[in-house]
N, C-alpha and C positions, 0 to 999 in steps of 0.2 A: 503493500499499499503506499501511495506516495501523499507524504502530510509535511507540512513545515515544522520543524522543531521547536518553532517559538509557540504552538498550538499546545498548552499545558490540559488540554481537556480534548475528550471525543464523543459527541454526541450525534451518533448516526441518523442522519435523513431515513425514512421511510422509504425502500426502493420503489416505493411508487411513485415518488416526488423527484425522481434525478433518472437520467439515461447512462446505462453502463457504457464506457469507451466515450470517444469524442470525433468517432467518424472520419477517422484520417486526418483532423486539423490539430495544428501545433499550437502549443501553448504560447501565445505570443501578446496578449493582452490582460488587462485587470478593470473589472468595473466594480467599484465599492458604492454600496448603494447604504439608504438608511433605515432605521428599523421602526421609523416613527413611533419611538415609546423608548422609555428610561428602562431598559431591560439588559438584565445579565444575560454573560452568553450561554450559559444553560438553558435559560429562560428561552432564547431565541430558538436552541436546538431543537426544545421540545414541542416547539410550533412545529417545526418543519420533521420531526418523528412521527406526527398524526399522518397516519395514510392517507386521509383524504384532503390534503392541506394543498396538493398540485403545486407545490413550489417548493426551491429550498436554496441554498448558496453552498459555497465549497467552504467558506469560512465565516464566522462573526465573531467580532469584539463588543464587548459588555461595557456599560459606561464606565467602570471601573477600571478598564483596560485588558481583561482578561480574553487570551485568545482561544477560541475553539474550534474544531475541526467538524462539518457536518459531511460532508462530501467528499471523498479523497479524489486529489487532484487529475488521475487519469481518468475520471466521469466527468460528464457535463451535468453541471447543476442547472436547474429550471430557474432563472433568476431575473433574467432579463426582457422577455416578453421578445425574444430573438434567438433563434436557433443558431443560424450563423454565428453572434456574439458569444453566445455561450460554450459553444464548441470551444472557441478560440481562447475566451477568459477566464482568469481564475475572479470567481467572484465574492465580493466580503459584507456582509450585512454589519452596519457600522451602528451602534448605540448613540441614542441621545442623550444628553445629561438632565433633559428637563422635556416635558411633554408639551407639542403647540409650538405653533412659528415662532422664532425662525428656527425650530428644531437644533438648540445648540448640542456641541459635543465636548468631552470634557479631554484637558490636556493630556489625561492618562489614556483615552482613546484616540487621539490624534498621532501620540507617541508611539501605539502601537500599530497602527494603520502603517504607520511609516516603515517601522521597522520589517512589517511582514512583506510590505510593498518590496523592499530593498532586498529582502530573502526570497521571493519569489524571481526578480528579476535577476538576481545571479543566478540562482538553480536554474531557469529558462533561458537564459542567455539573451535577454533584450532590455532595453530602454525603456523610459516612460515619456512618450511623446503627448502633446494635448494641444490639439487646435480647435476644439468645439465641436468637432465632426466625430462620425463612428469610422472615421481612418485612423485616427490616433489608436495609441497602443493604451490608453486611458480613455473609457469610455463610461459614460452614464446613462444608467436606466432611460429616462427623459428624451433619450436620443433615438428611441425604438417604440415608445410607448406614451400616450396622452397622461402623464404621472407627475406630481409632485415631489416624486424620489430624483435626486439624494437629499432633497430638503434642501433651505437659502443656505444654512452654514456650511454645509459640507459642501456641497454645491458650487458654493463659491470660493472654494480652496483648491480647485483641481488643479489648476496652474501653479498654485504653492506646492501641491504635493507631486508633481513631478518634477520641480525643480528642486525641492529638497531631495527626492529620493536619488536623482541622477548625479544631484553634488556628493551624496553618500557615497553612491556606486563607482564617483571617480577618487575616490581617495581623503572626501571632507567628512570632517565630523561636523554634526550640525543635531542643534538642539532645540527644544522649543524656546521662541525667543521671548524675553523678559523685557519690557517698555520701562526704561529709566527716566523719570521726570527729569533728573538733573541733567541728563544730557540734550535736552529739549533745545532746539536753536531756533530763533525768530530771523529768519531772512526777510529779505526784500520782496514785496510780494510778484506772483508770478502765476501765468495762465498753465493750466493742464488740460488735456483732452481726455476723456474719460475713451476707454477702450472696450470695456466689459459693458453685456448687455445689461446686466444688473450690476451694482456696485453699492454695498450698504456702507451708511453712514452711521459710526460710530458715536458713543459720548465722550470716547476719549481715545488717544494713540494706543491701539492695539485689541486684538481681537477677542481679549479677555474685559473689555468695557461692553456694554449694552446697546443693541442696533437700534437707533433711533430715527432712519430714515433709509431709503435707497432712492439711488440715481439709477434713472431707466433711460434717458434719453441720449446719452453717449454725447454730452454737451462740453463745452468750456468752461471753466471753473478757475477760479482765484483762489491761489494757496498765500495765507499771509503767517505760516508757519510751521516748521517740521519738527518731526522726532523719528530720527530711525528713517524708517521706509513711509510713514504715514505723514500727512500733510492736513492742518485745519485750514475748514473752508473759510473764506473772507465773511459768508453770510451768518456764521454763528451756528449753522444745521449741525457741525460735529467734525468730525475727523473722516479721512477716506485711505484706504492703503493706494499710494502712490505706483505700486507695481502693475495696476491695472490704468496707467495714463501715460501719456505721451505729453511731454512739456512743451510748449508753444512758445516759439522765441521772439515772435514780436504780436504788435496789437495791444490796444488800450484796456488796462486790466481794471477800468471802473466800468465796462461796458457789460461783459458778460453776465449771462442772468444766472441766478445762484438760486438754491432749494431754498422754495417758499417755506417759512416761519407759519403754524396754526395755532389757532388757539379756541378753546370751547366757547359757544357763540358766535361766533364769525360765520357772516353769511357766505356762502360761494357757490359758484356756478358749476354743474358737471358738464365738461365738455362734449360736445356731441360725438368727438370721435374714441370715448372712452369704449374699451370692449369688454374687459372683465371687472367683476368684483374680486375682493382681497381673495374671497372665500374658491374663487375659480368660477363659478357660474358666470353665465353670457348676461350683460346688461342690455335689458329692454330699450329699444329707441325711443318708447313711450316717455320714458324720464330724464330722458338727456336734455341737455339743455337748458334746466330747471335751475333754481336758485334753491337751496338749503341751507339750512342750520347745522353747523357742527356740535354734534352732540359729546364727542370723546377724539381725542388726538391721540393714536398709537404710540405705543411703546414698551420696551423690553420685550416679552413673551406676545404681547396682544398686537398683532398687526403694525410694526414698528413703521412701515412704510406706506399706512393708511389713515383712513378720518370715518369716525362714524356718523352718518348724515341722519340726522333725530325726524326727519319727516317720513323717511322711507326706510329706517333703521335697517342701514346698511353700511358696511367696511366696504371703502372703494380706496384706491391708490391716490396720494397726494399727488401725483404727476396729473392725475385727470380731474383735477377741480382747478378752478382759477378764482 
């Protein structure tokens, strides 16, 4: 049986829930998923042990960082809603440290994920490439199915995961970065162009701070202070990771639009271009273009990039109101 030595627990999935062998495919991909729950590695394994589940994963990492094997690597787990991907990928279920959006993960879980990916890459002789498509060697569940998996937090760190794993493969010694306020620097303001489809805004410089918003327009923003690879937005909305931006060399730094700030009781108009509620359902055309009262501004685990509109009692993205 082929499995990582990092797995300290073996909870075999029911044979009803995976395919023996990989149909001639070579292992050359990794697909991390999130469990959508604060589970231990054993609890997740017990779910796949149910013969009626019709799903499985090769590995799982609990919220405490423990690694378990559910399906040996020579077999195809049923994880990603795509036969070709699962035939080539080692799939990993990653526990959340709290329930609900943004589905956070603990440092212990992240560190175990990095170590497991390094071990898989070394044994199967490949590196991680992430280009946001299914052609990379690091793939996401939502590339193959209409799903929120791998969740906002884990999904936003795939580029970081690939870079961290590859640096270790190249001989680097990477640990979880700890942001030190004493090394913060205040630079002259400058512009950055967001390259990520969705870039979280955090209350402070680092992933240990709460998510307070999200940039979805790939727009240009002003950075007024830097701390490591984090930049503080001029608007006061919070901090963004500069790894997902490109610096703009010219332009008037006073003109770019900044993320709006919202408050309870504020009247806003729902844009006619709005598409989805924060919960994922489609917004009907009949309520677009009308003015509503903000009942609550999202923060922490409660729709951090949304506002709750009183009259329709629905969460919508901040970027969809004006």
